[in-house]
C-alpha positions in Angstrom: 6.5 4.2 -16.7 4.9 5.0 -20.0 1.3 6.1 -20.3 -0.9 3.1 -21.1 -1.8 2.9 -24.8 -5.3 1.6 -24.0 -7.5 4.7 -23.7 -9.9 3.0 -21.3 -7.0 1.9 -19.0 -5.4 5.3 -19.2 -8.7 6.9 -18.2 -9.2 4.4 -15.3 -5.7 5.2 -14.0 -6.1 8.9 -14.7 -2.6 8.8 -16.1 -2.8 12.4 -17.4 -3.3 13.7 -13.8 -1.0 13.5 -10.8 -2.0 11.1 -8.1 -0.6 11.2 -4.6 0.5 7.5 -4.5 2.4 7.9 -7.7 3.9 11.3 -6.9 5.1 9.9 -3.6 6.6 6.9 -5.5 8.5 9.4 -7.7 9.8 11.3 -4.7 11.0 8.0 -3.2 12.9 7.3 -6.4 10.4 4.7 -7.7 9.5 4.0 -11.3 5.7 3.4 -10.9 4.6 6.8 -12.0 3.7 8.8 -15.1 4.9 12.0 -16.7 2.1 14.0 -15.0 3.2 12.6 -11.6 6.9 13.5 -12.3 6.0 17.0 -13.4 4.0 17.5 -10.1 6.9 16.1 -8.1 9.4 18.3 -9.8 7.2 21.4 -9.1 7.1 20.5 -5.4 10.9 19.9 -5.4 11.6 23.3 -7.0 9.6 25.0 -4.2 10.6 22.7 -1.3 13.5 20.4 -2.1 13.3 18.7 1.3 10.0 17.0 0.3 11.9 14.0 -0.9 13.7 13.6 2.4 10.3 13.8 4.2 9.1 11.0 2.0 12.1 8.8 2.8 12.0 9.5 6.5 8.3 8.6 6.7 9.2 5.2 5.2 12.0 4.9 7.9 9.4 5.7 10.6 7.1 3.0 9.2 9.9 0.4 9.4 10.8 1.4 13.0 7.2 1.5 14.2 6.4 -1.9 12.6 9.5 -3.5 14.1 8.5 -2.1 17.5 4.9 -3.3 17.2 5.7 -6.8 16.0 8.6 -7.1 18.5 8.3 -5.3 21.8 4.5 -4.8 21.6 3.9 -8.4 20.4 1.3 -7.3 17.7 0.6 -10.0 15.1 -2.0 -8.2 13.0 -1.6 -5.0 10.9 -4.2 -2.9 9.1 -2.3 -0.6 6.7 -4.7 2.1 5.4 -3.4 4.3 2.5 -0.8 1.8 1.5 0.5 3.5 -1.6 2.6 1.8 -4.2 4.8 -1.1 -2.9 8.4 -0.2 -2.3 11.3 -1.5 -0.2 10.3 -2.8 3.3 6.6 -2.8 3.1 4.6 -3.5 6.3 4.3 -7.2 5.8 8.0 -7.6 5.0 9.1 -5.8 8.1 6.5 -7.4 10.4 7.1 -11.0 9.1 10.9 -10.6 9.5 10.2 -10.2 13.2 7.3 -12.7 13.4 6.6 -14.8 10.3 3.0 -15.5 11.5 1.9 -11.9 11.2 -1.2 -11.1 9.2 -1.4 -7.9 7.2 -4.3 -6.2 5.3 -3.5 -3.3 3.0 -6.1 -0.7 2.0 -6.0 1.8 -0.9 -8.3 2.9 -3.6 -5.8 3.8 -6.4 -6.2 1.4 -9.3 -2.5 1.3 -10.0 -1.8 0.4 -6.4 -4.3 -2.4 -6.7 -2.5 -3.8 -9.8 0.9 -3.7 -8.1 -0.4 -5.0 -4.8 -1.7 -8.2 -6.3 1.6 -8.8 -8.0 4.1 -7.8 -5.3 2.5 -8.2 -1.8 3.3 -11.8 -1.1 3.2 -13.2 2.4 5.4 -15.6 4.3 3.9 -19.1 4.4 3.3 -18.8 8.1 1.3 -15.6 7.9 -1.1 -14.0 5.4 -1.4 -10.8 3.4 -4.5 -9.3 1.8 -5.4 -6.1 -0.1 -8.7 -4.2 0.1 -9.8 -1.7 -2.6 -11.6 0.8 -0.3 -11.6 4.5 0.6 -10.4 5.6 4.0 -13.6 7.6 4.3 -15.6 4.3 4.5 -14.3 2.7 7.8 -17.1 0.2 7.9 -16.2 -1.2 4.5 -12.5 -1.4 5.5 -13.3 -3.2 8.7 -15.7 -5.6 6.9 -13.1 -6.5 4.3 -10.3 -6.8 6.9 -12.3 -9.2 8.9 -11.6 -11.8 6.2 -8.0 -11.9 7.3 -7.8 -10.3 10.7 -9.2 -11.5 14.0 -10.8 -8.5 15.7 -10.8 -10.3 19.1 -7.0 -9.9 19.1 -5.0 -6.6 19.0 -4.4 -5.0 15.7 -2.0 -2.2 14.7 -3.6 0.4 12.5 -1.1 2.4 10.4 -2.0 5.7 8.7 1.1 7.3 7.1 0.6 10.4 5.0 -3.1 9.3 4.6 -5.1 11.7 6.7 -3.5 14.7 5.1 -5.3 13.7 1.9 -8.6 14.4 3.7 -10.0 17.9 4.2 -11.4 19.0 7.5 -14.9 18.7 6.0 -14.4 14.9 5.9 -13.7 15.0 9.7 -10.6 12.7 9.6 -10.6 12.6 13.4 -14.0 10.9 13.4 -12.7 8.4 10.8 -9.8 7.4 13.1 -12.1 7.1 16.1 -14.5 4.8 14.1 -11.7 2.6 13.0 -10.1 2.3 16.5 -13.6 1.8 18.1 -13.9 -1.6 16.4 -10.4 -2.7 17.4 -9.9 -4.5 20.8 -7.9 -3.2 23.8 -4.2 -3.5 23.2 -4.5 -2.4 19.6 -2.2 0.4 18.4 -2.3 3.4 16.1 0.8 4.4 14.2 0.4 7.7 12.3 2.5 10.3 10.5 1.6 13.4 8.5 3.0 16.6 7.2 2.8 19.8 9.3 2.0 23.4 8.3 5.1 24.8 10.1 7.2 25.8 7.1 6.1 28.4 4.6 8.1 26.9 1.8 6.4 23.5 2.3 3.0 25.2 2.5 3.7 26.9 -0.8 4.9 23.7 -2.4 1.7 21.8 -1.4 -0.4 24.7 -2.7 1.3 24.2 -6.1 0.6 20.5 -5.9 -3.0 21.0 -5.0 -3.5 23.4 -7.9 -2.2 20.8 -10.4 -3.3 17.4 -9.0 -6.4 15.2 -9.1 -6.2 15.1 -5.3 -5.2 17.5 -2.6 -3.0 17.3 0.5 -3.8 19.2 3.7 -1.0 20.1 6.0 -2.1 20.6 9.7 -0.6 22.0 12.8 1.2 19.6 15.2 -1.5 20.1 17.7 -4.3 19.1 15.3 -2.4 16.0 14.2 -1.8 15.1 17.9 -5.6 15.1 18.3 -5.8 11.8 16.3 -4.4 10.1 19.4 -7.2 11.3 21.7 -8.3 8.5 23.9 -5.2 6.5 23.4 -2.1 6.0 25.6 0.7 7.8 23.8 3.9 5.8 23.8 7.2 7.5 24.4 8.5 9.8 23.1 5.0 11.0 22.2 4.0 12.9 19.0 7.4 14.1 17.6 9.1 14.9 14.3 9.6 11.6 12.4 13.3 11.6 13.0 12.8 11.8 16.8 10.6 8.7 17.2 12.8 6.1 18.9 15.9 7.1 17.0 17.8 4.2 18.7 15.9 1.9 16.4 16.9 3.8 13.3 19.0 2.4 10.5 22.6 3.8 10.5 22.1 5.8 7.3 18.9 7.6 8.5 19.2 11.4 8.5 18.6 12.6 12.0 17.9 16.3 11.2 14.3 17.3 11.8 11.7 17.7 9.1 8.2 19.2 8.8 6.3 16.0 9.6 5.4 14.4 12.9 4.5 11.0 14.0 3.5 8.9 17.0 2.2 5.6 18.2 -0.6 5.2 20.7 -2.1 2.2 22.5 -5.8 1.6 23.0 -6.3 1.0 26.8 
């Protein structure tokens, strides 16, 4: 994607600086990114080539989790925080294939995500789909906006994939998850995935990214990521590498070898 010729639009999009949603889009093979994003992605790939597979496997986990939540768990409402740029099999597409009446609210604060969301995130006629321009650090604003589409007297699935790693410990992301889940009724679920600090090469690659990006990513230990599920009933198989969460639901071409990212799904009792 070419850098916008309009200086004001370029400044709004911060096209001269890498942004996580666009770098992730590049790693997934998308085209909605700028040269600064591709340069940052290439720097990470040089240090840790497996990062592109982590990106793909996170998307595969999203699809499996949403299929499970809309199917076996019977969830009909989804709050997808940290949406990123639309790609293949977005949350509403997966959920509404299982149950067309599903309602989905996406949340992000990247202006390019907002532009694409309005153009690409279209719902089935039986369900509904909305987008909120909000920051994950403001749970109250997210919940207020989501209430236009979602009924908080019925269970909701909250998805946070690769989102909480963008927050430093000083923002207390554990409190943010608790505040979001606190307002969701019993029977609601949390689906979460993030990168771990268990591989030196990945740590080095993320350090390079952080030194060259407008935003930072914060890898955490598996134990600290598992803390996001405190107070919830963890569903089998627990908090595990993304390739190990219900692999029987995986697509045939999924790579089953483990990566330095973990995931899980928990239910609010």
